[in-house]
PAZA-632027 format. One record per residue (C-alpha): x, y, z; residue in three letters. Coordinates in nm, 2 decimals. Layout:
BEGIN
((X, Y, Z), "ALA");
...
This chain:
BEGIN
((0.03, 0.01, -0.01), "UNK");
((0.17, 0.35, -0.10), "UNK");
((0.33, 0.49, 0.20), "UNK");
((0.16, 0.74, 0.45), "UNK");
((0.26, 1.09, 0.53), "UNK");
((0.55, 1.10, 0.79), "UNK");
((0.37, 1.38, 1.02), "UNK");
((0.09, 1.17, 1.06), "UNK");
((0.32, 0.88, 1.27), "UNK");
((0.52, 1.12, 1.48), "UNK");
((0.27, 1.34, 1.71), "UNK");
((0.61, 1.58, 1.75), "UNK");
((0.57, 1.68, 1.40), "UNK");
((0.98, 1.62, 1.36), "UNK");
((1.05, 1.69, 0.98), "UNK");
((1.35, 1.45, 0.88), "UNK");
((1.60, 1.73, 0.81), "UNK");
((1.56, 1.90, 1.16), "UNK");
((1.60, 1.57, 1.30), "UNK");
((1.93, 1.51, 1.12), "UNK");
((2.00, 1.90, 1.25), "UNK");
((1.94, 1.85, 1.60), "UNK");
((2.07, 1.52, 1.59), "UNK");
((2.44, 1.64, 1.48), "UNK");
((2.38, 1.96, 1.78), "UNK");
((2.33, 1.63, 2.03), "UNK");
((2.59, 1.40, 1.93), "UNK");
((2.79, 1.65, 1.94), "UNK");
((2.78, 1.81, 2.33), "UNK");
((2.75, 1.50, 2.49), "UNK");
((2.35, 1.47, 2.58), "UNK");
((2.38, 1.13, 2.57), "UNK");
((2.01, 1.09, 2.67), "UNK");
((1.82, 1.38, 2.43), "UNK");
((2.03, 1.23, 2.20), "UNK");
((1.95, 0.85, 2.22), "UNK");
((1.56, 0.94, 2.20), "UNK");
((1.64, 1.19, 1.92), "UNK");
((1.81, 0.89, 1.76), "UNK");
((1.51, 0.72, 1.80), "UNK");
((1.28, 0.97, 1.65), "UNK");
((1.49, 1.01, 1.31), "UNK");
((1.50, 0.65, 1.24), "UNK");
((1.10, 0.64, 1.22), "UNK");
((1.17, 0.92, 1.02), "UNK");
((1.37, 0.84, 0.79), "UNK");
((1.17, 0.48, 0.81), "UNK");
((0.87, 0.71, 0.70), "UNK");
((1.08, 0.92, 0.47), "UNK");
((1.08, 0.57, 0.26), "UNK");
((0.80, 0.43, 0.28), "UNK");
((0.92, 0.16, 0.51), "UNK");
((0.76, 0.28, 0.89), "UNK");
((0.42, 0.04, 0.85), "UNK");
((0.58, -0.28, 0.74), "UNK");
((0.92, -0.24, 0.68), "UNK");
((1.00, -0.11, 1.08), "UNK");
((0.78, -0.43, 1.20), "UNK");
((1.06, -0.65, 1.02), "UNK");
((1.28, -0.45, 1.22), "UNK");
((1.15, -0.50, 1.52), "UNK");
((1.14, -0.90, 1.47), "UNK");
((1.00, -0.97, 1.12), "UNK");
((0.61, -0.98, 0.98), "UNK");
((0.35, -1.25, 1.17), "UNK");
((0.49, -1.60, 1.07), "UNK");
((0.27, -1.76, 0.83), "UNK");
((0.29, -2.17, 0.69), "UNK");
((0.41, -2.28, 0.37), "UNK");
((0.09, -2.48, 0.36), "UNK");
((-0.15, -2.14, 0.46), "UNK");
((-0.02, -1.97, 0.19), "UNK");
((0.14, -2.15, -0.10), "UNK");
((-0.15, -2.12, -0.30), "UNK");
((-0.23, -1.77, -0.33), "UNK");
((-0.13, -1.55, -0.63), "UNK");
((0.17, -1.28, -0.55), "UNK");
((0.07, -0.93, -0.64), "UNK");
((0.36, -0.76, -0.74), "UNK");
((0.19, -0.40, -0.76), "UNK");
((0.13, -0.50, -0.38), "UNK");
((-0.23, -0.59, -0.19), "UNK");
((-0.29, -0.19, -0.18), "UNK");
((-0.36, -0.16, -0.57), "UNK");
((-0.67, -0.43, -0.51), "UNK");
((-1.02, -0.36, -0.59), "UNK");
((-1.18, -0.71, -0.63), "UNK");
((-1.24, -0.86, -0.32), "UNK");
((-1.21, -1.20, -0.52), "UNK");
((-0.81, -1.14, -0.62), "UNK");
((-0.76, -0.98, -0.28), "UNK");
((-0.86, -1.32, -0.10), "UNK");
((-0.57, -1.51, -0.32), "UNK");
((-0.30, -1.29, -0.30), "UNK");
((-0.01, -1.28, -0.14), "UNK");
((0.20, -0.89, -0.13), "UNK");
((0.49, -0.96, -0.32), "UNK");
((0.70, -0.71, -0.14), "UNK");
((0.59, -0.76, 0.22), "UNK");
((0.55, -1.20, 0.19), "UNK");
((0.20, -1.18, 0.34), "UNK");
((-0.15, -1.27, 0.26), "UNK");
((-0.35, -0.92, 0.17), "UNK");
((-0.67, -0.90, 0.41), "UNK");
((-1.01, -0.75, 0.25), "UNK");
((-1.16, -0.47, 0.44), "UNK");
((-1.49, -0.53, 0.50), "UNK");
((-1.56, -0.32, 0.15), "UNK");
((-1.42, 0.00, 0.34), "UNK");
((-1.11, 0.15, 0.29), "UNK");
((-0.78, -0.05, 0.53), "UNK");
((-0.66, 0.30, 0.58), "UNK");
((-0.85, 0.64, 0.52), "UNK");
((-0.53, 0.84, 0.38), "UNK");
((-0.53, 0.56, 0.05), "UNK");
((-0.84, 0.40, 0.04), "UNK");
((-0.74, 0.10, -0.07), "UNK");
((-0.97, -0.20, 0.03), "UNK");
((-0.73, -0.41, 0.05), "UNK");
((-0.42, -0.44, 0.24), "UNK");
((-0.09, -0.65, 0.31), "UNK");
((-0.17, -0.80, 0.67), "UNK");
((0.09, -0.67, 0.96), "UNK");
((0.21, -0.83, 1.21), "UNK");
((0.12, -0.59, 1.50), "UNK");
((-0.20, -0.49, 1.32), "UNK");
((-0.54, -0.60, 1.48), "UNK");
((-0.76, -0.68, 1.26), "UNK");
((-1.19, -0.65, 1.33), "UNK");
((-1.38, -0.99, 1.35), "UNK");
((-1.54, -0.88, 0.97), "UNK");
((-1.13, -0.84, 0.81), "UNK");
((-1.11, -1.16, 0.56), "UNK");
((-0.75, -1.24, 0.52), "UNK");
((-0.68, -1.46, 0.23), "UNK");
((-0.51, -1.80, 0.28), "UNK");
((-0.56, -2.16, 0.13), "UNK");
((-0.84, -2.23, 0.30), "UNK");
((-1.06, -1.90, 0.14), "UNK");
((-0.89, -2.01, -0.22), "UNK");
((-1.01, -2.38, -0.21), "UNK");
((-0.68, -2.48, -0.29), "UNK");
((-0.64, -2.24, -0.54), "UNK");
((-0.96, -2.18, -0.66), "UNK");
((-1.02, -1.82, -0.78), "UNK");
((-1.37, -1.87, -0.57), "UNK");
((-1.46, -1.59, -0.33), "UNK");
((-1.48, -1.63, -0.04), "UNK");
((-1.89, -1.69, 0.06), "UNK");
((-2.05, -1.45, 0.19), "UNK");
((-2.14, -1.56, 0.49), "UNK");
((-1.83, -1.48, 0.60), "UNK");
((-1.96, -1.20, 0.76), "UNK");
((-2.12, -1.15, 1.07), "UNK");
((-2.45, -1.23, 1.07), "UNK");
((-2.65, -0.94, 0.95), "UNK");
((-2.44, -0.71, 0.87), "UNK");
((-2.41, -0.57, 1.20), "UNK");
((-2.08, -0.61, 1.20), "UNK");
((-2.01, -0.38, 0.85), "UNK");
((-1.72, -0.17, 0.90), "UNK");
((-1.72, 0.14, 0.72), "UNK");
((-1.41, 0.34, 0.69), "UNK");
((-1.25, 0.30, 1.06), "UNK");
((-1.57, 0.38, 1.24), "UNK");
((-1.67, 0.06, 1.46), "UNK");
((-1.87, -0.18, 1.36), "UNK");
((-2.27, -0.01, 1.36), "UNK");
((-2.59, -0.08, 1.21), "UNK");
((-2.67, 0.19, 0.99), "UNK");
((-2.85, 0.52, 1.00), "UNK");
((-3.22, 0.66, 1.07), "UNK");
((-3.28, 0.35, 1.28), "UNK");
((-3.40, 0.14, 0.92), "UNK");
((-3.46, -0.24, 1.02), "UNK");
((-3.13, -0.43, 1.02), "UNK");
((-3.11, -0.61, 0.65), "UNK");
((-3.14, -0.97, 0.64), "UNK");
((-2.89, -1.20, 0.74), "UNK");
((-2.83, -1.38, 0.37), "UNK");
((-2.76, -0.99, 0.21), "UNK");
((-2.49, -0.92, 0.10), "UNK");
((-2.30, -0.62, 0.04), "UNK");
((-2.43, -0.42, -0.24), "UNK");
((-2.16, -0.34, -0.56), "UNK");
((-2.17, -0.03, -0.75), "UNK");
((-2.08, 0.06, -1.04), "UNK");
((-1.95, 0.43, -1.14), "UNK");
((-1.90, 0.63, -1.39), "UNK");
((-1.80, 0.97, -1.49), "UNK");
((-1.84, 1.23, -1.77), "UNK");
((-1.52, 1.55, -1.81), "UNK");
((-1.47, 1.82, -1.96), "UNK");
((-1.15, 1.85, -2.13), "UNK");
((-1.01, 2.14, -1.89), "UNK");
((-0.77, 2.15, -1.64), "UNK");
((-1.02, 2.22, -1.36), "UNK");
((-1.20, 1.90, -1.40), "UNK");
((-0.92, 1.66, -1.54), "UNK");
((-0.68, 1.75, -1.23), "UNK");
((-1.01, 1.65, -0.98), "UNK");
((-1.02, 1.31, -1.16), "UNK");
((-0.63, 1.28, -1.14), "UNK");
((-0.57, 1.35, -0.84), "UNK");
((-0.92, 1.11, -0.70), "UNK");
((-0.76, 0.84, -0.92), "UNK");
((-0.46, 0.87, -0.76), "UNK");
((-0.58, 0.85, -0.44), "UNK");
((-0.84, 0.54, -0.51), "UNK");
((-1.08, 0.77, -0.42), "UNK");
((-1.46, 0.84, -0.50), "UNK");
((-1.54, 0.67, -0.83), "UNK");
((-1.18, 0.47, -0.84), "UNK");
((-1.35, 0.33, -0.48), "UNK");
((-1.66, 0.12, -0.68), "UNK");
((-1.64, -0.18, -0.77), "UNK");
((-1.65, -0.09, -1.10), "UNK");
((-1.60, 0.22, -1.26), "UNK");
((-1.58, 0.47, -1.62), "UNK");
((-1.48, 0.82, -1.69), "UNK");
((-1.63, 0.98, -2.05), "UNK");
((-1.51, 1.24, -2.28), "UNK");
((-1.52, 1.38, -2.58), "UNK");
((-1.17, 1.37, -2.56), "UNK");
((-0.95, 1.10, -2.48), "UNK");
((-0.76, 1.20, -2.16), "UNK");
((-0.56, 0.99, -1.97), "UNK");
((-0.49, 1.02, -1.59), "UNK");
((-0.22, 0.86, -1.54), "UNK");
((0.14, 0.88, -1.63), "UNK");
((0.15, 0.52, -1.71), "UNK");
((-0.13, 0.59, -1.98), "UNK");
((-0.34, 0.29, -1.82), "UNK");
((-0.66, 0.50, -1.69), "UNK");
((-0.80, 0.70, -1.99), "UNK");
((-1.11, 0.78, -2.02), "UNK");
((-1.35, 0.66, -2.28), "UNK");
((-1.45, 0.89, -2.58), "UNK");
((-1.82, 0.97, -2.67), "UNK");
((-1.90, 1.22, -3.04), "UNK");
((-2.01, 1.58, -3.00), "UNK");
((-1.91, 1.91, -2.77), "UNK");
((-1.93, 1.89, -2.43), "UNK");
((-2.08, 2.23, -2.40), "UNK");
((-2.41, 2.34, -2.43), "UNK");
((-2.63, 2.71, -2.42), "UNK");
((-2.74, 2.78, -2.12), "UNK");
((-3.16, 2.85, -2.06), "UNK");
((-3.48, 2.74, -1.89), "UNK");
((-3.55, 2.98, -1.55), "UNK");
((-3.26, 2.91, -1.34), "UNK");
((-2.98, 3.03, -1.66), "UNK");
((-2.86, 2.66, -1.61), "UNK");
((-2.68, 2.46, -1.83), "UNK");
((-2.91, 2.26, -2.15), "UNK");
((-2.70, 1.94, -2.10), "UNK");
((-2.94, 1.70, -2.09), "UNK");
((-2.86, 1.58, -2.47), "UNK");
((-2.49, 1.56, -2.36), "UNK");
((-2.56, 1.28, -2.07), "UNK");
((-2.82, 1.16, -2.27), "UNK");
((-2.53, 1.00, -2.51), "UNK");
((-2.39, 0.91, -2.26), "UNK");
((-2.64, 0.63, -2.12), "UNK");
((-2.69, 0.52, -2.44), "UNK");
((-2.30, 0.43, -2.44), "UNK");
((-2.35, 0.30, -2.06), "UNK");
((-2.67, 0.10, -2.20), "UNK");
((-2.51, 0.01, -2.48), "UNK");
((-2.12, -0.13, -2.32), "UNK");
((-2.37, -0.30, -2.04), "UNK");
((-2.07, -0.35, -1.81), "UNK");
((-2.28, -0.24, -1.56), "UNK");
((-2.49, -0.53, -1.55), "UNK");
((-2.28, -0.70, -1.32), "UNK");
((-2.31, -0.46, -1.07), "UNK");
((-2.62, -0.40, -0.82), "UNK");
((-2.64, -0.06, -0.82), "UNK");
((-2.50, 0.23, -1.10), "UNK");
((-2.40, 0.58, -0.95), "UNK");
((-2.30, 0.92, -1.18), "UNK");
((-2.10, 1.15, -0.98), "UNK");
((-1.94, 1.46, -1.14), "UNK");
((-1.61, 1.55, -1.06), "UNK");
((-1.67, 1.80, -0.80), "UNK");
((-1.86, 1.58, -0.55), "UNK");
((-1.64, 1.46, -0.25), "UNK");
((-1.81, 1.12, -0.22), "UNK");
((-1.72, 0.80, -0.04), "UNK");
((-1.92, 0.48, -0.17), "UNK");
((-1.89, 0.27, 0.12), "UNK");
((-2.10, 0.55, 0.31), "UNK");
((-2.32, 0.45, -0.01), "UNK");
((-2.32, 0.09, 0.03), "UNK");
((-2.40, 0.12, 0.40), "UNK");
((-2.73, 0.27, 0.24), "UNK");
((-2.81, 0.05, 0.07), "UNK");
((-2.83, -0.25, 0.28), "UNK");
((-3.15, -0.11, 0.38), "UNK");
((-3.49, -0.04, 0.32), "UNK");
((-3.64, 0.03, 0.11), "UNK");
((-3.28, 0.03, -0.15), "UNK");
((-3.24, -0.34, -0.04), "UNK");
((-3.53, -0.48, -0.25), "UNK");
((-3.33, -0.36, -0.59), "UNK");
((-3.02, -0.64, -0.41), "UNK");
((-3.27, -0.85, -0.26), "UNK");
((-3.24, -1.19, -0.46), "UNK");
((-3.54, -1.24, -0.70), "UNK");
((-3.65, -1.56, -0.54), "UNK");
((-3.74, -1.41, -0.14), "UNK");
((-3.91, -1.72, -0.08), "UNK");
((-4.25, -1.63, -0.09), "UNK");
((-4.36, -1.77, -0.43), "UNK");
((-4.32, -2.16, -0.25), "UNK");
((-4.37, -2.07, 0.12), "UNK");
((-4.68, -2.23, 0.23), "UNK");
((-5.02, -1.92, 0.34), "UNK");
((-5.26, -2.04, 0.48), "UNK");
((-5.54, -1.81, 0.45), "UNK");
((-5.77, -1.93, 0.28), "UNK");
((-5.85, -1.71, -0.02), "UNK");
((-5.87, -1.86, -0.40), "UNK");
((-5.52, -1.91, -0.60), "UNK");
((-5.31, -1.80, -0.26), "UNK");
((-5.19, -2.10, -0.12), "UNK");
((-4.88, -1.97, -0.15), "UNK");
((-4.73, -1.63, 0.02), "UNK");
((-4.67, -1.50, -0.35), "UNK");
((-4.99, -1.62, -0.47), "UNK");
((-5.16, -1.42, -0.21), "UNK");
((-5.00, -1.11, -0.19), "UNK");
((-5.07, -1.11, -0.59), "UNK");
((-5.43, -1.18, -0.50), "UNK");
((-5.40, -0.89, -0.26), "UNK");
((-5.26, -0.66, -0.43), "UNK");
((-5.54, -0.70, -0.70), "UNK");
((-5.81, -0.62, -0.47), "UNK");
((-5.63, -0.28, -0.33), "UNK");
((-5.42, -0.18, -0.55), "UNK");
((-5.10, -0.12, -0.38), "UNK");
((-4.80, -0.30, -0.34), "UNK");
((-4.73, -0.18, -0.03), "UNK");
((-5.11, -0.28, 0.11), "UNK");
((-5.01, -0.63, -0.06), "UNK");
((-4.77, -0.67, 0.18), "UNK");
((-4.89, -0.56, 0.52), "UNK");
((-5.18, -0.80, 0.48), "UNK");
((-4.98, -1.10, 0.38), "UNK");
((-4.73, -1.06, 0.70), "UNK");
((-5.04, -1.04, 0.92), "UNK");
((-5.26, -1.28, 0.72), "UNK");
((-5.01, -1.52, 0.65), "UNK");
((-4.74, -1.46, 0.85), "UNK");
((-4.52, -1.39, 0.52), "UNK");
((-4.20, -1.15, 0.54), "UNK");
((-4.23, -1.05, 0.12), "UNK");
((-4.03, -0.81, -0.04), "UNK");
((-4.19, -0.57, -0.35), "UNK");
((-4.06, -0.85, -0.57), "UNK");
((-4.32, -1.03, -0.49), "UNK");
((-4.56, -0.79, -0.63), "UNK");
((-4.67, -0.73, -0.99), "UNK");
((-4.46, -0.46, -1.06), "UNK");
((-4.16, -0.57, -0.90), "UNK");
((-3.97, -0.26, -0.73), "UNK");
((-3.61, -0.38, -0.82), "UNK");
((-3.64, -0.06, -1.10), "UNK");
((-3.58, 0.20, -0.83), "UNK");
((-3.39, 0.56, -0.80), "UNK");
((-3.27, 0.76, -0.57), "UNK");
((-3.40, 1.10, -0.54), "UNK");
((-3.11, 1.29, -0.32), "UNK");
((-3.28, 1.63, -0.23), "UNK");
((-3.65, 1.76, -0.20), "UNK");
((-3.68, 2.00, -0.44), "UNK");
((-3.59, 1.72, -0.73), "UNK");
((-3.29, 1.51, -0.79), "UNK");
((-2.97, 1.67, -0.85), "UNK");
((-2.70, 1.60, -1.05), "UNK");
((-2.39, 1.59, -0.86), "UNK");
((-2.47, 1.20, -0.75), "UNK");
((-2.75, 1.02, -0.91), "UNK");
((-2.80, 0.64, -0.78), "UNK");
((-3.01, 0.45, -0.98), "UNK");
((-3.04, 0.01, -0.93), "UNK");
((-2.94, -0.18, -1.24), "UNK");
((-3.26, -0.27, -1.31), "UNK");
((-3.36, 0.09, -1.31), "UNK");
((-3.05, 0.17, -1.59), "UNK");
((-3.17, -0.13, -1.78), "UNK");
((-3.52, 0.03, -1.80), "UNK");
((-3.40, 0.35, -1.88), "UNK");
((-3.16, 0.30, -2.17), "UNK");
((-3.38, 0.05, -2.29), "UNK");
((-3.69, 0.31, -2.35), "UNK");
((-3.46, 0.66, -2.37), "UNK");
((-3.63, 0.68, -2.68), "UNK");
((-3.99, 0.79, -2.52), "UNK");
((-3.82, 1.08, -2.32), "UNK");
((-3.81, 1.25, -2.66), "UNK");
((-4.02, 1.52, -2.58), "UNK");
((-3.84, 1.56, -2.23), "UNK");
((-3.54, 1.61, -2.41), "UNK");
((-3.69, 1.95, -2.57), "UNK");
((-3.76, 2.12, -2.23), "UNK");
((-3.52, 2.39, -2.07), "UNK");
((-3.38, 2.17, -1.84), "UNK");
((-3.06, 2.06, -1.67), "UNK");
((-2.98, 1.69, -1.70), "UNK");
((-3.09, 1.60, -1.38), "UNK");
((-3.39, 1.73, -1.42), "UNK");
((-3.49, 1.56, -1.71), "UNK");
((-3.34, 1.23, -1.56), "UNK");
((-3.61, 1.22, -1.32), "UNK");
((-3.88, 1.33, -1.54), "UNK");
((-3.82, 1.08, -1.77), "UNK");
((-3.75, 0.78, -1.53), "UNK");
((-4.11, 0.86, -1.38), "UNK");
((-4.24, 0.86, -1.70), "UNK");
((-4.10, 0.53, -1.73), "UNK");
((-4.26, 0.43, -1.44), "UNK");
((-3.93, 0.36, -1.24), "UNK");
((-3.98, 0.40, -0.82), "UNK");
((-3.81, 0.66, -0.62), "UNK");
((-3.67, 0.65, -0.28), "UNK");
((-3.63, 0.94, -0.10), "UNK");
((-3.30, 0.97, 0.09), "UNK");
((-3.22, 1.32, 0.15), "UNK");
((-2.90, 1.24, 0.34), "UNK");
((-2.72, 1.13, 0.06), "UNK");
((-2.62, 1.47, -0.05), "UNK");
((-2.50, 1.80, 0.16), "UNK");
((-2.44, 2.03, -0.13), "UNK");
((-2.38, 2.43, -0.18), "UNK");
((-2.60, 2.61, 0.01), "UNK");
((-2.96, 2.69, -0.11), "UNK");
((-3.00, 2.41, -0.38), "UNK");
((-3.03, 2.12, -0.10), "UNK");
((-2.83, 2.19, 0.22), "UNK");
((-2.99, 2.36, 0.55), "UNK");
((-2.69, 2.35, 0.76), "UNK");
((-2.41, 2.55, 0.58), "UNK");
((-2.18, 2.50, 0.80), "UNK");
((-2.16, 2.14, 0.74), "UNK");
((-2.14, 2.22, 0.40), "UNK");
((-1.88, 2.45, 0.40), "UNK");
((-1.65, 2.18, 0.64), "UNK");
((-1.77, 1.83, 0.47), "UNK");
((-1.86, 1.73, 0.87), "UNK");
((-2.18, 1.58, 0.82), "UNK");
((-2.33, 1.19, 0.77), "UNK");
((-2.33, 1.23, 0.43), "UNK");
((-2.25, 1.01, 0.15), "UNK");
((-2.14, 1.34, -0.09), "UNK");
((-2.03, 1.64, -0.09), "UNK");
((-2.08, 1.91, -0.33), "UNK");
((-1.90, 2.12, -0.52), "UNK");
((-1.53, 2.15, -0.45), "UNK");
((-1.37, 2.26, -0.77), "UNK");
((-1.01, 2.30, -0.70), "UNK");
((-0.74, 1.98, -0.62), "UNK");
((-0.73, 2.18, -0.26), "UNK");
((-1.02, 2.24, -0.13), "UNK");
((-1.18, 1.93, -0.24), "UNK");
((-0.88, 1.75, -0.11), "UNK");
((-0.94, 1.97, 0.21), "UNK");
((-1.32, 1.84, 0.25), "UNK");
((-1.20, 1.45, 0.18), "UNK");
((-0.98, 1.50, 0.47), "UNK");
((-1.23, 1.66, 0.73), "UNK");
((-1.50, 1.38, 0.60), "UNK");
((-1.31, 1.14, 0.71), "UNK");
((-1.19, 1.29, 1.03), "UNK");
((-1.52, 1.39, 1.16), "UNK");
((-1.71, 1.19, 1.35), "UNK");
((-2.06, 1.27, 1.26), "UNK");
((-2.10, 0.96, 1.03), "UNK");
((-1.97, 0.74, 1.29), "UNK");
((-2.24, 0.88, 1.50), "UNK");
((-2.52, 0.88, 1.23), "UNK");
((-2.47, 0.47, 1.19), "UNK");
((-2.53, 0.41, 1.57), "UNK");
((-2.86, 0.28, 1.67), "UNK");
């Protein structure tokens, strides 16, 4: 994993040049005790300078934790290091080539808030929460590439660790998710204008492995091929046309709906999103924490989009005695025909049949869902849709052609189009903390990025973005919000 900065490790704030200056002065003065203390501090400083503090330091103090050959013989050597791995299955079958230690998967959240890594090499002195998983031959099944079963996580996700906060439940005192539900996977995308500001913000996030780069899958679009790293391995995909747009409408906004329609069409054609549960569109100037989004998506009503299609109600018996209602799902169907409401049908099934059915048992399903992130209407910096919603959107975009003629921004077009297509709406106003006057009522929290939100907007310079990201990571607001 990437070396951490030296001042975090030495609370006295010694820089290595200062250390060496004082080292020489004390050596010449004969002050033995101070000389020895400063020797220890400077050793730590120099190790930090060369990125050795965390793991090499452990080796100097007795070596990394021992592993038998049998336990690691089947693991694949990860030459870039565990910190470069973003996939759980790959993490749990890998061995850090530099450290000689098995990789650790940090429950889907960052192992280190400074780097945003999801996987890291196991250290000798590091204590791991019970839901962190360590790569071993027993995990990989003797070298197979099958990921570890979700049941290895703590039951009910009560112990899901988000970042460095203690394992806790999710916000708003919502009901705990079922124990057989896995963490939802995220596919994230970003459209970048070929401008220094947006490219710099995207490069900074890529370097930190933050924002969309901490999602399970991601893609970037632009009308030019833009490279985010010096090696040329991370580049945008091209869409045809200019990314500039006229301004208009009541609020004199950029009328970019047509541009984003082209991007949604490209996403639908590529079909990469179909491998994930949820899709998030993120603006370049949005400070976004995917691990927080996952914590929200394992709660009602969002888990309906991730719930297995067979929720057990298709075959579960119901003794309510209604025609054609011998099973729980049959009763839900019958009850929905009587009331015309999915929610009422589910409540009736629970009370009459003791059936715990989800919206998948209703006629219209309920898996097509998008999150309304603002009481004034969908706000574009962060847009979250279920995979099924994206499938309906991209396959039926032509039905929203008349809406494209409205003087709207892309966010207003999107939620009106989704409503027109019959996609279910779920409100979650804690998803995004935007600039005052948009969706935020707490201007101080908006400025400081210190509130319990999934994303913060706008931060249009790398310096402002980094400050917001660091403040959010240091704040305990999220930890308090997910404490029941």
